[in-house]
MIDO-956616 format. One line per field, with one value per residue (C-alpha): residue in three letters; residue number from 1; z, x, y. Coordinates in pm, 1 decimal, padded with zeros to 6 digits. Layout:
<pts>
rest = [ALA/...]
nr = [NUM/...]
Z = [Z/...]
X = [X/...]
Y = [Y/...]
</pts>
This chain:
<pts>
rest = [MET/HIS/ALA/ARG/ALA/THR/HIS/PRO/ILE/GLY/GLU/ALA/LYS/ILE/LEU/LEU/PRO/PRO/GLY/ILE/GLN/ARG/ASP/SER/LEU/ILE/TYR/VAL/ARG/THR/LEU/ILE/SER/HIS/PRO/MET/ASP/THR/GLY/PHE/PHE/LYS/ASP/HIS/ALA/GLY/LYS/PRO/ILE/PRO/ALA/HIS/PHE/ILE/ASP/ALA/VAL/THR/VAL/THR/TYR/GLY/GLY/GLU/GLU/VAL/ALA/ARG/PHE/THR/TRP/THR/SER/GLY/ILE/SER/ARG/ASP/PRO/PHE/LEU/THR/PHE/PRO/LEU/ARG/ALA/THR/ARG/GLU/ALA/PRO/LEU/ALA/VAL/THR/TRP/ARG/ASP/ASN/ARG/GLY/GLY/VAL/TYR/ARG/GLN/SER/VAL/ASP/VAL/ALA/PHE/SER]
nr = [1/2/3/4/5/6/7/8/9/10/11/12/13/14/15/16/17/18/19/20/21/22/23/24/25/26/27/28/29/30/31/32/33/34/35/36/37/38/39/40/41/42/43/44/45/46/47/48/49/50/51/52/53/54/55/56/57/58/59/60/61/62/63/64/65/66/67/68/69/70/71/72/73/74/75/76/77/78/79/80/81/82/83/84/85/86/87/88/89/90/91/92/93/94/95/96/97/98/99/100/101/102/103/104/105/106/107/108/109/110/111/112/113/114]
Z = [-03238.3/-03088.1/-02900.0/-03029.1/-02823.7/-02820.9/-03170.7/-03485.6/-03768.5/-03957.1/-03651.6/-03727.8/-03566.3/-03715.8/-03379.6/-03534.2/-03306.5/-03193.9/-03253.3/-03696.7/-03820.4/-04152.7/-04320.3/-03980.8/-03930.8/-03747.9/-03579.9/-03727.2/-03458.0/-03628.4/-03465.6/-03616.5/-03478.8/-03607.7/-03508.2/-03671.0/-03637.8/-03806.3/-03935.2/-03651.0/-03347.4/-03220.1/-03109.5/-02804.4/-02975.8/-03093.3/-03493.6/-03638.3/-03689.7/-04067.6/-04099.1/-04096.4/-04094.9/-04290.7/-04511.1/-04658.9/-04553.7/-04739.2/-04702.9/-04902.8/-04780.6/-05008.1/-05327.0/-05321.1/-05195.4/-04904.9/-04796.9/-04773.1/-04555.5/-04665.0/-04326.6/-04255.7/-03923.5/-03727.1/-03668.4/-03328.1/-03233.4/-03267.3/-03452.6/-03379.3/-03629.8/-03624.0/-03835.8/-03947.2/-04182.7/-04303.9/-04326.1/-04625.0/-04718.7/-04507.6/-04729.3/-04588.0/-04500.5/-04572.6/-04417.2/-04588.7/-04457.6/-04682.2/-04515.4/-04723.0/-04638.8/-04895.8/-04620.5/-04724.2/-04398.9/-04502.2/-04239.9/-04285.8/-04124.2/-04242.0/-04194.6/-04063.8/-03945.0/-03621.4]
X = [00561.1/00340.9/00281.7/00132.4/00267.3/-00040.7/-00236.2/-00058.2/-00224.3/-00487.0/-00593.8/-00979.2/-01288.9/-01713.8/-01955.7/-02316.8/-02558.7/-02726.8/-03012.2/-03097.1/-03376.2/-03439.0/-03569.7/-03432.4/-03238.0/-02947.7/-02638.0/-02278.1/-02022.2/-01655.6/-01307.1/-00977.7/-00620.5/-00474.5/-00245.2/-00437.9/-00145.9/-00256.9/00053.8/00125.5/00168.0/00572.7/00754.0/00889.0/01235.8/01027.4/01027.9/00738.4/00476.1/00425.3/00028.0/-00065.2/-00471.2/-00748.2/-00897.3/-01226.2/-01412.4/-01593.2/-01890.3/-02010.2/-02321.5/-02318.7/-02014.9/-02257.8/-02148.7/-02362.6/-02185.8/-01931.3/-01770.2/-01447.2/-01277.7/-01065.3/-00776.2/-00937.4/-01098.5/-00910.7/-00741.9/-00818.0/-01144.9/-01486.0/-01735.4/-02147.3/-02362.8/-02728.9/-02795.0/-03099.3/-03082.4/-03207.5/-03015.0/-02774.6/-02435.3/-02084.6/-02045.2/-01708.0/-01534.4/-01242.8/-01037.6/-00763.9/-00516.2/-00314.7/-00018.8/-00165.5/-00238.3/-00590.3/-00721.3/-00969.9/-01245.9/-01524.0/-01838.9/-02148.4/-02471.1/-02624.7/-03041.4/-03089.0]
Y = [-02492.6/-02625.4/-02964.6/-03263.8/-03571.2/-03809.5/-03663.7/-03685.8/-03350.2/-03571.6/-03769.0/-03747.4/-03915.5/-03869.2/-03966.7/-03987.2/-04040.3/-04450.5/-04595.9/-04409.6/-04492.9/-04429.1/-04051.0/-03939.5/-03590.3/-03653.8/-03435.5/-03562.4/-03448.2/-03473.1/-03405.5/-03324.5/-03254.2/-02925.6/-02704.3/-02403.9/-02200.2/-01792.6/-01735.0/-01441.7/-01537.5/-01642.0/-01984.6/-01948.9/-01826.1/-01513.8/-01701.7/-01628.2/-01977.6/-02007.1/-02025.1/-02387.3/-02410.5/-02658.3/-02399.7/-02632.3/-02915.4/-03183.1/-03408.0/-03655.7/-03877.8/-04228.6/-04068.5/-03725.3/-03336.4/-03232.2/-03010.4/-02794.6/-02559.8/-02308.1/-02189.8/-01982.4/-01954.0/-01809.8/-02160.8/-02392.8/-02577.1/-02896.3/-02822.4/-02978.3/-02905.1/-03043.4/-03023.1/-03230.2/-03534.1/-03650.3/-03955.8/-04181.7/-04401.9/-04668.4/-04590.1/-04458.2/-04073.6/-03918.4/-03609.8/-03441.9/-03167.7/-02911.0/-02773.7/-02520.4/-02624.3/-02940.3/-03190.0/-03396.6/-03564.0/-03816.9/-03986.4/-04199.3/-04414.6/-04566.7/-04454.5/-04770.8/-04792.4/-04984.6]
</pts>
């Protein structure tokens, strides 16, 4: 098993750039703590580590889905995702990560203009 001493599975962050202006193209950065185990490795005792990875990411902006990503077990541990977003309105931006074991992790921030 992976040591998860500092960040429990599902701890997530969404980072927006400072000084957002209406209709500007911004880059949203997200990070989630997750082991992303492929199912192909063994622990120190030689027992297989079961697959446990995020397989779907959904992004909503103002309640409307604006992006969807499908992942495989090939994504690295504690995945980091960056994507562009046109900041058309002040509204909540939410990211939902779902893993292959039924875990659902959600984080949101408010897009606000300066």
